[in-house]
C-alpha positions as CSV (number, residue, x, y, z in Angstrom):
1,M,168.3,186.7,199.4
2,R,168.9,183.8,202.0
3,A,169.2,180.1,200.8
4,T,166.7,177.8,202.2
5,F,167.4,174.5,202.9
6,K,165.0,171.9,201.5
7,E,164.7,168.6,202.2
8,P,165.4,165.7,199.9
9,R,162.5,164.0,198.4
10,M,162.7,160.4,199.3
11,S,159.3,159.4,197.3
12,T,161.4,158.6,194.3
13,Y,163.0,155.9,196.3
14,E,159.8,154.8,198.5
15,N,157.5,154.0,195.6
16,Y,160.5,152.4,193.7
17,Q,158.9,149.0,192.1
18,P,160.9,146.8,190.0
19,P,159.9,145.9,186.8
20,L,157.4,143.2,185.9
21,A,158.9,142.9,182.4
22,Y,161.5,144.1,180.1
23,S,162.0,144.8,176.6
24,P,164.5,142.5,174.6
25,K,167.3,145.6,174.2
26,A,166.5,146.2,178.6
27,A,167.2,142.7,179.0
28,C,170.6,142.4,177.4
29,A,171.5,145.6,179.6
30,Q,170.3,143.5,182.8
31,L,172.5,140.4,181.5
32,S,175.8,142.3,179.6
33,C,174.7,140.2,176.5
34,G,173.9,140.9,173.2
35,L,170.1,140.3,171.5
36,T,171.7,137.6,169.4
37,F,172.0,135.3,172.9
38,L,169.3,136.7,174.2
39,Y,167.5,135.5,171.4
40,F,169.0,132.2,171.4
41,E,168.7,131.4,175.0
42,I,164.6,132.1,174.3
43,A,164.5,130.1,171.3
44,A,166.1,127.3,173.8
45,G,163.5,127.6,176.0
46,R,166.0,128.9,179.1
47,I,164.3,132.4,179.0
48,E,160.6,133.2,178.8
49,A,159.3,135.9,176.5
50,R,156.1,137.3,175.9
51,K,154.3,139.0,173.3
52,A,152.1,141.9,174.1
53,G,150.6,143.0,170.8
54,G,153.8,143.1,168.5
55,R,155.9,143.7,171.6
56,T,158.1,141.4,173.0
57,L,158.4,141.1,176.8
58,I,160.7,139.2,178.5
59,L,159.9,138.2,182.0
60,A,162.1,139.6,185.1
61,E,161.5,136.7,187.2
62,S,162.5,134.4,184.2
63,L,165.8,136.5,184.0
64,R,166.3,136.1,187.6
65,A,165.7,132.4,187.4
66,Y,168.0,131.8,184.4
67,I,171.2,133.4,186.0
68,E,170.0,131.5,189.2
69,A,170.1,128.2,187.3
70,L,173.8,129.0,185.6
71,P,176.4,127.0,187.0
72,K,178.8,128.9,189.6
73,A,182.5,129.8,188.0
74,D,185.3,128.4,188.5
75,I,187.8,131.4,188.0
76,R,191.6,130.7,188.4
77,T,193.5,133.2,188.5
78,G,196.6,131.2,186.5
79,R,199.2,132.2,188.5
80,K,201.4,130.5,190.3
81,G,201.3,130.5,194.3
82,A,197.9,132.3,194.4
83,A,195.2,130.9,196.7
């Protein structure tokens, strides 16, 4: 039997829509943080959360704005002579 070549389906990538909101667990994955830290930032008003029934949703644009508002990191290597 002869193998037939199939074209890759691109519809998954062409129709991709980024999420409008994340669950707290998914938001933590996006920020690489824990739930306690996330809820602390929500309580401080730095991240916006909404309620849909009993479910908490974190707006994607709120996460983006939070990251953009963070100060730039001043990371130094600690090695002598490093540029």
